C-alpha positions as CSV (number, residue, x, y, z in Angstrom):
1,M,4.6,-39.3,32.6
2,K,7.1,-36.6,33.8
3,Y,7.5,-33.2,32.3
4,T,10.7,-31.3,32.7
5,L,12.1,-27.8,32.2
6,R,15.8,-27.6,31.6
7,I,17.6,-24.8,33.3
8,S,21.1,-24.1,34.4
9,V,22.1,-25.6,37.7
10,L,24.3,-22.5,38.2
11,A,21.4,-20.2,37.8
12,L,19.6,-22.0,40.7
13,G,22.7,-21.4,42.9
14,L,23.0,-25.1,43.7
15,A,26.3,-26.2,45.2
16,W,27.1,-29.9,45.0
17,A,29.6,-31.3,47.5
18,T,32.4,-33.4,46.1
19,T,32.8,-36.8,47.9
20,A,34.7,-40.0,47.2
21,C,31.4,-41.8,46.8
22,K,30.0,-41.4,43.3
23,R,26.4,-41.9,42.3
24,V,25.1,-43.0,39.0
25,E,22.8,-40.3,37.5
26,T,19.6,-41.9,36.2
27,E,18.6,-38.5,34.6
28,P,20.4,-35.2,34.2
29,R,20.7,-33.3,37.4
30,D,19.8,-30.0,35.6
31,F,16.3,-31.2,35.0
32,I,13.5,-29.9,37.2
33,Q,10.9,-32.6,37.7
34,E,7.2,-32.1,37.9
35,D,7.0,-32.4,41.7
36,L,9.3,-29.4,42.0
37,M,7.8,-27.4,39.2
38,W,4.5,-27.1,41.1
39,D,6.1,-27.1,44.6
40,E,4.0,-25.4,47.2
41,K,7.3,-24.4,48.9
42,D,8.4,-22.4,45.9
43,K,7.1,-19.2,47.7
44,N,7.6,-16.9,44.7
45,A,6.3,-19.5,42.2
46,T,9.5,-18.9,40.2
47,L,9.4,-22.2,38.4
48,A,5.8,-21.9,37.4
49,A,6.5,-18.5,36.0
50,W,9.4,-19.9,34.0
51,F,7.1,-22.6,32.7
52,L,4.6,-19.9,31.5
53,N,7.4,-17.9,29.9
54,D,8.4,-21.0,28.0
55,I,4.8,-21.3,26.7
56,Y,5.2,-17.8,25.2
57,N,7.7,-19.3,22.9
58,Y,4.9,-21.1,21.1
59,L,3.3,-17.8,19.9
60,P,3.8,-17.5,16.2
61,G,6.7,-15.5,15.0
62,G,7.5,-13.9,11.6
63,F,10.3,-12.4,9.6
64,N,12.7,-14.9,8.0
65,R,11.1,-17.9,9.7
66,I,10.3,-20.3,6.9
67,S,12.9,-23.0,6.8
68,G,14.8,-21.7,9.9
69,G,15.9,-18.5,11.4
70,N,17.9,-17.6,8.3
71,G,15.0,-18.5,6.1
72,D,12.4,-16.7,4.1
73,F,9.4,-14.5,4.7
74,L,6.0,-16.2,4.2
75,E,5.2,-13.5,1.7
76,A,7.6,-15.1,-0.7
77,G,4.9,-17.8,-1.0
78,A,2.3,-15.2,-1.9
79,G,3.8,-13.3,-4.7
80,E,5.0,-10.3,-2.7
81,A,8.6,-11.4,-2.9
82,V,10.9,-14.1,-4.2
83,P,13.7,-15.6,-2.2
84,S,17.1,-14.2,-3.3
85,R,18.3,-17.8,-3.1
86,F,17.0,-20.2,-5.7
87,N,14.9,-23.4,-5.0
88,R,13.8,-22.4,-1.5
89,P,11.0,-24.4,0.2
90,V,8.8,-21.3,0.6
91,E,8.4,-21.4,-3.2
92,Y,6.6,-24.7,-3.0
93,Y,3.5,-22.6,-2.3
94,T,3.8,-20.9,-5.7
95,N,5.2,-23.6,-7.9
96,G,2.6,-26.3,-7.0
97,T,4.9,-28.7,-5.1
98,V,3.3,-28.6,-1.7
99,S,2.1,-32.0,-0.5
100,A,1.1,-33.8,2.7
101,I,4.8,-34.7,3.2
102,N,6.2,-31.5,1.7
103,N,4.8,-28.4,3.4
104,P,7.2,-25.7,4.5
105,D,4.9,-24.4,7.3
106,P,2.7,-27.1,8.7
107,Y,2.5,-25.7,12.2
108,W,0.6,-28.9,13.3
109,G,3.1,-30.4,15.7
110,N,4.1,-27.0,17.2
111,S,0.5,-26.0,17.8
112,Y,-0.5,-29.3,19.6
113,A,2.7,-29.3,21.6
114,G,2.0,-25.7,22.8
115,I,-1.6,-26.6,23.6
116,R,-0.4,-29.5,25.7
117,R,2.0,-27.3,27.6
118,V,-0.9,-24.9,28.3
119,N,-3.1,-27.7,29.6
120,I,-0.3,-29.0,31.9
121,F,0.1,-25.4,33.2
122,L,-3.6,-24.9,33.8
123,A,-3.9,-28.3,35.6
124,N,-1.1,-27.5,38.1
125,V,-0.6,-23.8,38.6
126,D,-3.1,-23.6,41.4
127,K,-0.7,-25.7,43.5
128,V,1.9,-23.0,43.8
129,P,1.9,-20.0,46.2
130,T,1.4,-16.7,44.4
131,T,-0.9,-13.8,44.4
132,A,-4.5,-14.0,43.3
133,D,-3.7,-11.4,40.5
134,N,-0.8,-13.5,39.2
135,L,-2.9,-16.6,39.1
136,K,-5.6,-14.7,37.2
137,W,-3.3,-13.2,34.7
138,W,-1.1,-16.3,34.2
139,K,-4.1,-18.5,33.5
140,A,-5.6,-16.0,31.1
141,E,-2.3,-15.6,29.3
142,A,-1.9,-19.3,28.9
143,R,-5.5,-19.7,27.6
144,F,-4.9,-16.8,25.1
145,I,-1.8,-18.6,23.7
146,R,-3.8,-21.8,23.4
147,A,-6.6,-19.9,21.5
148,M,-4.0,-18.4,19.2
149,L,-2.6,-21.8,18.4
150,W,-6.0,-23.1,17.7
151,F,-6.4,-20.3,15.2
152,E,-3.1,-21.1,13.6
153,L,-4.5,-24.6,13.0
154,L,-7.9,-23.3,11.9
155,K,-6.6,-21.0,9.2
156,R,-4.4,-23.6,7.7
157,Y,-6.6,-26.7,7.9
158,G,-10.2,-25.8,8.8
159,G,-11.7,-27.8,11.6
160,V,-9.3,-29.8,13.7
161,P,-9.7,-32.1,16.7
162,L,-10.4,-30.0,19.8
163,I,-9.2,-31.4,23.1
164,G,-10.3,-28.7,25.6
165,D,-8.3,-28.9,28.8
166,R,-7.4,-32.6,28.5
167,I,-3.8,-33.8,28.9
168,L,-3.9,-36.9,26.7
169,T,-1.7,-39.9,27.4
170,E,-0.8,-43.0,25.5
171,D,-3.6,-44.8,27.3
172,D,-6.2,-42.5,25.8
173,D,-8.0,-42.9,22.5
174,L,-5.9,-40.7,20.3
175,E,-7.8,-41.3,17.1
176,L,-9.9,-38.2,17.5
177,P,-12.1,-36.9,14.7
178,R,-12.0,-33.3,13.4
179,N,-14.4,-30.8,14.9
180,T,-16.3,-28.7,12.4
181,Y,-15.1,-25.3,11.3
182,A,-18.0,-23.7,13.2
183,E,-17.2,-25.6,16.4
184,C,-13.6,-24.4,16.3
185,V,-14.6,-20.8,15.7
186,D,-17.1,-20.9,18.6
187,Y,-14.5,-22.4,20.9
188,I,-11.8,-19.8,20.1
189,V,-14.3,-16.9,20.4
190,S,-15.7,-18.2,23.7
191,E,-12.2,-18.5,25.1
192,C,-11.4,-14.9,24.1
193,D,-14.6,-13.7,25.6
194,D,-13.9,-15.6,28.8
195,I,-10.4,-14.3,29.3
196,K,-10.6,-10.7,28.1
197,G,-11.6,-9.4,31.5
198,L,-8.9,-11.5,33.2
199,L,-6.0,-10.2,31.3
200,R,-4.0,-7.2,32.3
201,P,-5.8,-4.0,31.3
202,E,-4.0,-1.3,29.3
203,P,-1.6,0.4,29.7
204,I,0.8,-2.4,30.5
205,P,3.6,-1.3,32.9
206,D,7.1,-1.3,31.5
207,S,8.0,-4.1,33.8
208,D,5.4,-6.3,32.2
209,W,5.6,-5.1,28.6
210,G,5.2,-8.0,26.2
211,R,2.7,-9.7,28.4
212,I,-0.7,-10.4,26.8
213,P,-3.1,-7.5,27.4
214,R,-6.9,-7.4,27.3
215,G,-6.9,-5.9,23.8
216,A,-5.1,-8.9,22.3
217,A,-8.0,-11.2,23.2
218,I,-10.5,-8.9,21.5
219,A,-8.2,-8.6,18.5
220,L,-7.8,-12.4,18.2
221,K,-11.6,-12.9,18.4
222,T,-12.2,-10.3,15.8
223,R,-9.6,-11.8,13.4
224,V,-11.2,-15.3,13.8
225,L,-14.7,-13.8,13.1
226,L,-13.2,-11.9,10.1
227,Y,-12.0,-15.2,8.6
228,G,-15.3,-16.8,9.2
229,A,-17.2,-14.0,7.5
230,S,-15.0,-14.1,4.4
231,P,-16.0,-15.7,1.1
232,L,-13.8,-18.8,1.6
233,N,-15.6,-19.8,4.8
234,N,-19.0,-18.1,4.7
235,G,-21.1,-20.7,2.9
236,D,-20.3,-23.0,0.0
237,P,-17.3,-24.7,1.7
238,L,-14.7,-26.7,-0.2
239,N,-16.1,-30.1,-1.3
240,G,-19.3,-29.2,0.7
241,S,-17.6,-30.2,3.9
242,D,-18.5,-28.4,7.2
243,L,-14.8,-29.0,8.2
244,N,-13.8,-26.2,5.7
245,G,-16.2,-23.4,6.5
246,Y,-19.8,-22.8,7.3
247,P,-22.2,-24.9,5.2
248,T,-24.5,-22.0,4.6
249,P,-23.8,-18.3,4.0
250,D,-24.8,-15.7,6.5
251,A,-24.3,-12.0,5.9
252,S,-24.8,-11.2,9.6
253,R,-21.4,-12.7,10.3
254,W,-20.0,-9.4,9.2
255,Q,-22.0,-7.7,12.1
256,R,-20.0,-9.8,14.6
257,V,-16.8,-8.6,13.0
258,L,-18.0,-5.0,13.3
259,A,-18.8,-5.5,17.0
260,G,-15.3,-6.9,17.6
261,C,-13.7,-3.9,16.1
262,E,-15.9,-1.5,18.0
263,E,-15.2,-3.3,21.2
264,L,-11.4,-2.8,20.7
265,R,-11.8,0.8,19.7
266,A,-14.0,1.4,22.8
267,L,-10.9,0.7,25.0
268,N,-9.8,4.2,24.0
269,Y,-6.2,3.2,24.3
270,Y,-4.9,2.0,20.9
271,A,-4.1,4.5,18.1
272,L,-2.1,4.9,15.0
273,Q,1.5,6.1,15.6
274,P,2.3,9.4,13.9
275,S,5.1,7.7,12.0
276,F,4.7,4.5,10.0
277,S,8.3,3.5,10.4
278,N,8.2,4.0,14.2
279,V,5.6,1.3,14.6
280,F,8.2,-1.4,14.0
281,I,11.3,0.0,15.8
282,V,9.8,1.6,19.0
283,K,9.4,-1.3,21.3
284,K,6.5,0.1,23.3
285,N,3.9,2.1,21.4
286,T,0.1,2.3,21.4
287,E,-0.3,0.9,17.9
288,I,1.1,-2.5,18.8
289,I,-1.5,-4.6,20.5
290,L,0.7,-7.6,20.8
291,A,4.1,-8.5,19.4
292,K,6.4,-11.5,19.6
293,Q,9.1,-10.3,21.9
294,S,12.8,-10.7,21.2
295,G,16.0,-9.0,22.3
296,N,17.3,-6.0,20.4
297,S,19.5,-7.0,17.5
298,T,20.6,-6.3,13.9
299,N,19.1,-9.5,12.6
300,I,16.6,-8.0,10.2
301,E,19.3,-5.7,8.7
302,S,21.9,-8.4,8.5
303,L,19.6,-10.9,6.8
304,N,17.7,-8.6,4.4
305,A,19.4,-5.3,3.6
306,P,21.3,-4.8,0.3
307,V,24.4,-6.9,-0.2
308,G,27.0,-4.4,-1.4
309,Y,28.3,-3.2,2.0
310,A,31.5,-4.5,3.6
311,A,31.8,-5.9,7.1
312,P,30.7,-5.0,9.8
313,T,27.6,-4.0,7.8
314,A,27.6,-6.8,5.3
315,S,24.1,-8.1,4.7
316,Q,22.8,-11.3,3.0
317,G,19.9,-9.7,1.1
318,L,17.7,-12.8,1.4
319,T,14.4,-11.2,0.4
320,S,13.6,-9.7,-3.0
321,P,10.2,-7.9,-3.1
322,T,8.5,-8.2,-6.5
323,Q,7.3,-5.6,-8.9
324,N,3.9,-7.0,-8.4
325,L,3.9,-5.6,-4.8
326,V,5.7,-2.4,-5.8
327,D,3.0,-1.6,-8.4
328,A,0.3,-1.9,-5.7
329,F,1.6,1.3,-4.0
330,P,-0.3,4.4,-5.3
331,T,1.1,7.7,-6.1
332,L,1.7,10.5,-3.6
333,T,-1.8,11.7,-4.4
334,G,-3.3,8.3,-3.6
335,R,-4.2,7.3,-7.1
336,A,-3.3,3.9,-8.6
337,I,-0.4,4.0,-11.0
338,T,-2.6,2.4,-13.7
339,E,-5.3,5.1,-13.3
340,A,-5.7,7.4,-16.3
341,G,-4.3,10.8,-15.5
342,A,-2.4,9.6,-12.4
343,D,0.8,11.5,-11.5
344,Y,3.0,8.5,-12.4
345,N,6.0,8.6,-14.6
346,A,7.3,5.2,-15.8
347,S,10.7,6.8,-16.6
348,A,11.0,7.8,-12.9
349,P,8.9,5.1,-11.3
350,Y,9.7,5.9,-7.6
351,T,9.1,9.6,-7.8
352,N,6.0,11.0,-6.1
353,R,4.9,7.6,-4.7
354,D,3.1,6.7,-1.5
355,P,5.8,7.2,1.2
356,R,5.2,3.7,2.5
357,L,6.9,2.3,-0.6
358,A,10.3,3.6,0.3
359,L,9.8,2.4,3.9
360,T,8.8,-1.1,2.7
361,V,11.4,-1.9,-0.1
362,F,14.8,-0.6,-1.0
363,I,14.6,1.1,-4.3
364,N,17.5,2.0,-6.6
365,G,19.0,5.3,-5.3
366,A,17.7,5.0,-1.7
367,R,20.2,6.3,0.8
368,W,21.6,3.6,3.1
369,L,24.8,3.6,5.2
370,T,25.9,7.0,3.7
371,R,25.6,6.0,0.0
372,P,22.8,5.4,-2.6
373,V,21.6,1.8,-3.0
374,E,22.7,0.5,-6.4
375,T,20.3,-2.2,-7.8
376,F,21.0,-1.3,-11.4
377,D,22.8,-4.0,-13.5
378,G,26.4,-4.1,-12.3
379,G,25.7,-1.9,-9.3
380,R,27.3,-2.7,-6.0
381,D,24.0,-4.2,-4.7
382,R,23.3,-6.1,-7.9
383,P,26.8,-7.0,-9.2
384,G,25.8,-10.2,-11.0
385,G,27.8,-13.5,-10.8
386,S,27.2,-16.2,-8.2
387,L,26.7,-13.9,-5.1
388,V,23.3,-14.1,-3.5
389,Q,21.6,-10.8,-4.5
390,T,18.3,-9.3,-5.4
391,R,16.5,-11.1,-8.2
392,T,14.0,-8.3,-8.7
393,G,15.9,-5.0,-8.3
394,Y,14.5,-4.6,-4.8
395,Y,15.4,-5.5,-1.2
396,L,13.3,-5.6,1.9
397,R,13.4,-2.3,3.9
398,K,10.4,-2.7,6.3
399,F,11.1,-3.3,10.0
400,M,14.5,-1.5,9.9
401,A,15.6,1.6,11.6
402,D,17.0,4.6,9.6
403,F,20.6,3.9,8.9
404,S,20.8,6.2,5.9
405,N,23.5,8.4,7.4
406,T,25.3,6.1,9.7
407,T,28.3,3.8,8.8
408,T,27.3,0.8,10.9
409,Y,24.2,-1.0,12.3
410,T,23.3,-0.7,16.0
411,N,21.0,-3.1,17.8
412,Q,17.3,-2.3,17.3
413,S,13.9,-3.5,18.6
414,H,12.6,-6.1,16.1
415,N,9.4,-7.5,17.7
416,F,7.2,-9.1,15.1
417,P,3.7,-7.5,15.3
418,L,1.0,-10.1,15.9
419,F,-1.8,-7.6,16.2
420,R,-1.7,-3.8,15.6
421,Y,-4.3,-1.1,15.5
422,A,-3.8,-0.5,11.7
423,E,-5.1,-4.0,11.1
424,T,-8.1,-3.2,13.3
425,L,-8.9,-0.2,11.1
426,L,-8.6,-2.2,7.9
427,T,-10.8,-5.0,9.3
428,Y,-13.3,-2.4,10.4
429,A,-13.3,-0.8,6.9
430,E,-13.8,-4.2,5.3
431,A,-16.7,-5.1,7.6
432,L,-18.4,-1.7,7.2
433,N,-18.2,-2.0,3.4
434,E,-19.6,-5.5,3.4
435,V,-22.7,-4.4,5.4
436,G,-23.3,-1.5,3.0
437,R,-21.7,1.4,5.0
438,T,-19.2,2.3,2.3
439,S,-18.8,5.9,3.3
440,D,-17.9,4.9,6.8
441,A,-15.4,2.4,5.5
442,V,-13.7,5.1,3.5
443,T,-13.3,7.1,6.7
444,Q,-11.1,4.4,8.1
445,L,-8.9,4.3,5.0
446,I,-8.5,8.1,5.1
447,E,-7.0,7.7,8.6
448,L,-4.4,5.3,7.3
449,R,-3.6,7.3,4.2
450,K,-3.2,10.5,6.2
451,R,-0.7,8.9,8.5
452,A,1.1,7.4,5.5
453,G,1.8,10.9,4.1
454,I,-0.5,10.8,1.1
455,T,-1.6,14.3,0.1
456,A,-5.2,15.2,1.1
457,G,-6.3,16.8,-2.2
458,A,-8.9,19.5,-2.5
459,N,-11.7,17.2,-1.5
460,M,-9.7,15.9,1.6
461,R,-10.2,12.3,0.4
462,Y,-6.5,11.4,0.0
463,G,-6.9,10.1,-3.5
464,I,-10.1,8.1,-2.9
465,K,-12.6,8.7,-5.7
466,T,-16.1,10.1,-5.1
467,P,-18.6,8.6,-5.5
468,I,-17.3,5.1,-4.8
469,N,-19.5,2.0,-4.9
470,Q,-19.2,-1.1,-2.7
471,T,-17.3,-3.2,-5.3
472,E,-14.8,-0.4,-5.9
473,A,-14.3,0.1,-2.2
474,R,-13.8,-3.6,-1.7
475,E,-10.9,-3.6,-4.1
476,L,-9.5,-0.4,-2.6
477,I,-9.6,-1.9,0.9
478,R,-8.0,-5.1,-0.2
479,N,-5.1,-3.1,-1.8
480,E,-4.7,-0.9,1.2
481,R,-4.4,-3.9,3.4
482,R,-1.8,-5.4,1.0
483,I,0.5,-2.4,1.3
484,E,-0.1,-1.3,4.9
485,L,0.4,-4.9,6.2
486,A,3.1,-6.0,3.8
487,F,5.4,-8.7,5.1
488,E,3.4,-9.1,8.3
489,E,2.0,-12.5,7.2
490,H,-1.4,-11.3,6.1
491,R,-1.4,-11.5,2.3
492,F,-0.8,-15.2,2.2
493,W,-4.0,-15.8,4.2
494,D,-6.0,-12.8,2.8
495,V,-6.0,-14.0,-0.8
496,R,-7.2,-17.3,0.5
497,R,-10.0,-16.1,2.7
498,W,-11.2,-13.7,-0.1
499,K,-11.1,-16.7,-2.4
500,I,-9.2,-14.8,-5.1
501,A,-6.0,-16.9,-4.9
502,E,-6.7,-18.6,-8.2
503,T,-6.3,-15.2,-9.8
504,A,-3.9,-13.4,-7.5
505,L,-1.5,-16.4,-7.2
506,N,-1.5,-17.6,-10.8
507,G,0.6,-15.8,-13.4
508,P,4.0,-14.1,-13.8
509,L,6.1,-12.6,-11.1
510,Y,8.0,-9.5,-12.1
511,G,11.1,-7.6,-11.1
512,M,12.7,-4.4,-12.5
513,Q,15.8,-4.4,-14.7
514,I,17.6,-1.1,-14.2
515,V,20.3,0.0,-16.6
516,R,22.5,3.0,-15.9
517,N,23.5,5.3,-18.8
518,G,25.8,7.8,-17.3
519,T,23.7,9.7,-14.8
520,T,20.4,8.4,-16.1
521,F,18.6,5.1,-15.7
522,T,16.2,3.1,-17.8
523,Y,13.6,0.8,-16.3
524,N,12.2,-2.4,-17.8
525,R,9.8,-4.9,-16.2
526,Q,11.4,-8.3,-16.2
527,Q,9.7,-11.6,-15.5
528,V,11.5,-13.5,-12.7
529,G,9.1,-16.4,-12.1
530,T,5.7,-17.8,-12.6
531,M,3.1,-18.6,-9.9
532,T,0.8,-21.6,-9.9
533,F,-2.2,-22.0,-7.6
534,K,-4.7,-24.9,-7.5
535,P,-7.9,-24.9,-5.5
536,N,-6.7,-27.5,-3.1
537,L,-4.3,-24.9,-1.8
538,Y,-7.0,-22.9,-0.2
539,Y,-6.6,-25.3,2.7
540,L,-3.3,-27.0,3.4
541,P,-2.8,-30.7,3.6
542,I,-2.8,-32.3,7.1
543,P,0.6,-33.8,7.6
544,F,0.8,-37.3,6.2
545,D,2.2,-38.8,9.4
546,E,-0.8,-37.5,11.3
547,T,-3.4,-39.0,9.0
548,T,-1.4,-42.3,9.1
549,K,-1.5,-42.4,12.9
550,N,-5.2,-41.3,13.2
551,R,-7.6,-43.1,10.9
552,N,-10.4,-40.7,11.9
553,L,-8.5,-37.6,10.7
554,I,-10.1,-36.8,7.4
555,Q,-7.7,-35.2,4.9
556,N,-8.6,-31.9,3.3
557,P,-10.1,-31.9,-0.3
558,G,-7.6,-32.5,-3.1
559,W,-4.8,-34.0,-1.0
């Protein structure tokens, strides 16, 4: 079987002579065949490097990726937003219509295709002439991407068929059974441990920025261990199957999560950025461990900012954050808005709130492109009628640069964060609390709240009560994770691994109806939808065509 990489003939600088004699092409001339891809005469290993760069495309992305590049955020399937357009596929996750043939984000074919490309690369790259360092780094990067793709499968389906380094062909037995959950975890963790010393050490030079660093392998390992230690997978698996978690609980699994966090912190390189907003618009910073690279653009603004601006700053406003998410943000003093005595005013609901709120969602009155955002009924950004517009009174603000006092958008860095140090702190806090070190867990939350701009208070605890027990801290950590990592594709999986989705994803979705009366506004919560979650959704259905082709591929419970 031949494998090809399509490139421009012009880019290779090939000049074809024109003759009277014409040849019939048996395949396009701008295909590079396998014998050239791994050519020992390619003295700079240029084609092999291109092959690896293509493998990077298999890293998971984010933003408006569900149902295409102009699609929806995954969080719209987890109650944090609703699509501004009606009847979108991402809503299948909240309206109970997901099935083995109707899953908006299966990721099965993409993952196995990427894994195959990695295995082809690893089987051939030693043939090309390049430096020993390049070979070491390239192989480790490819293995990391493969491990990441295995995790993408694991978190969706539980145990899946592992194929190691094999490049399967039609002559092989392709009816492979699923490996257990534990076997998949062990494989991914061992891969991360094997490659962490082979990847580029931090700091990554500007010329190589975007390449996978050592810290990414540790971060991936830690995330895999976190999922394995969490209630969904740590004993009492669905239907009693060892494909969907560990058969028996083991509290010591949290110790491995702790060790992973401490290993990453021991690199003494990664740290929180002083500004929350800069994390997402400064291409190179020490909070980002690994991000999916893309060219500078205005895509996020054009797809998600408020709709009431004329060209060239017209936006589609595709994402409507819910009141459910907005209510999760505490007050400026760090207290929940539902807490008795909290400094929250329902008549001015956005005053004295956690500063991350205004950097995550557009609220009515926020300044943007030299005017206030108008999401009140009849306002320029919620005019009514058939125009696609906010369904909740909010638009997505996160990941955007500050265009409050400019009249047009300019290209910005929009690299989706796959791993960042704030996640490490939250994972560390969660693990510390689960092993009984609640006061140490609180210390990690204080770091995040301090950076967010929450006031310290007289006791310097940034709104965190004292004393606080393990159960209270657990809820606080989960909420902090929800707001700090909003729209970074964590909430969808977190409510599953915590095994709380039957509560968190069942019930009403709310927005805010805002009515202007002269210079004042009234605010009324308004139901905009209803979520439905059934236990079979803890693990997604393996695609129907895969179980049809492979009789040994056991379907997940309830599908």
